[in-house]
N, C-alpha and C positions, 0 to 999 in steps of 0.2 A: 338702298344702293349708296355707294361711296359718293362723298360730297365731291364738289368742283376739286377743291383744295387737295382732298385724298387722292383723286384722280390724277391731279398736277404732279403731286409727288412721287406717285407710281411711275409715271411717264416719265419723269426726270431720273429717277433711279434706273430706270430702264436703260434709258440714253447713256447713263454715265456707266454702267455695266457693260453695255456694248463697245463704247470708247476704249474702256480697259481691255475689252477681249481683242479688238482691232489691233491695239499695239501688242499684245501678248502673240497674236498670229503674227504680226510682222517680225518680232523676235524669235518665234520659233522657225520662221522661214528663212532668216538671214544667218543662223548660227550654224557652224559646221561641227559644234560638239553634241554630240548623239546625247549623251547623258544630261546635259542642260537641255535640249529639245524635249526630252522626256519628261523633265521635272515641270518644264514651262506648260506643256501639254496638259499635264495633270491639273496644274492651276487653272489653266482655262478651264478644263472639264468642270472645276468646283465653281467657278463663276458661272459657266453655262448652266449648272444647275440651280444656282440661285437665281438666274434670269429666268428660267422656267418656272420658279415661284412667284417672281414678280409678274410675270404674264397671266399667271393664275390669278393672283390679286385684280390684275387689269380687267380680265374679263368675268369676274365675280358677276353674277345675276342678282344677287340679293345681298342683305346686310349680312347674314349669317355666314355665308361662303366668304364675303369679303374679309370679316372678322376672324375668320378661321385661317385664312391667307395670311392676314396681317400677323397674326399671332406665330404662325410657322415662320414666317421671315426674322421675327424678331428674335425667336429662339436660337437662330442659326448666326447672330451678329457677331458672336465671339469668335465662331468658326470663320467669318468672313475677315475679321481683324487678323486673325493668325495667318489665313491667307495672303494677306495684304503684306505682312511681314516677311513671309516665305519668299513671295514674288520680288521684293525689295533686294532681298538678299541673293536671289537668282540672277536677277537682270544686272549685267555687267555696267550697261550705259547708266551713269546716274541721272541724267536728264529724263529718260525713258523712264526707269523705275520710278522716278518722283511723279510722272506724268499718271502712270498705272495707279500708283499709290493715291493720288489726288482724285482720280475719278473713283476709286473704290470709297475714299472718305466722303466724297460728294453723295454717292448712293446710301452711304451709312445716314449721312445727315437727312436725306430725303426721307428714309425708312424711319428714321427717328421721329418724325413729323405727322406720321401714320397714327 
């Protein structure tokens, strides 16, 4: 079973990804630019995929399952970092972009603790 610190890190990473998703949803809903909405939706879907993997790690019933889930997450870190850069470029509101990037940075830090 994951330790309390590991469980806390996973939970915090989940919360950070959800916060980023919430901001992306607001951006998707508020844009009148169809192409931008499509790009943001693509990035949202990438984050949601990562969230699913985090939830899988959170619900691991044994050490082997947890270790495998964490290894899967860690192999996708570079992809999440690339997503982070793309989102920053897509979101025109600098403040919102910084918040999204900040949440993903937090998630990456928590994943790094696993």
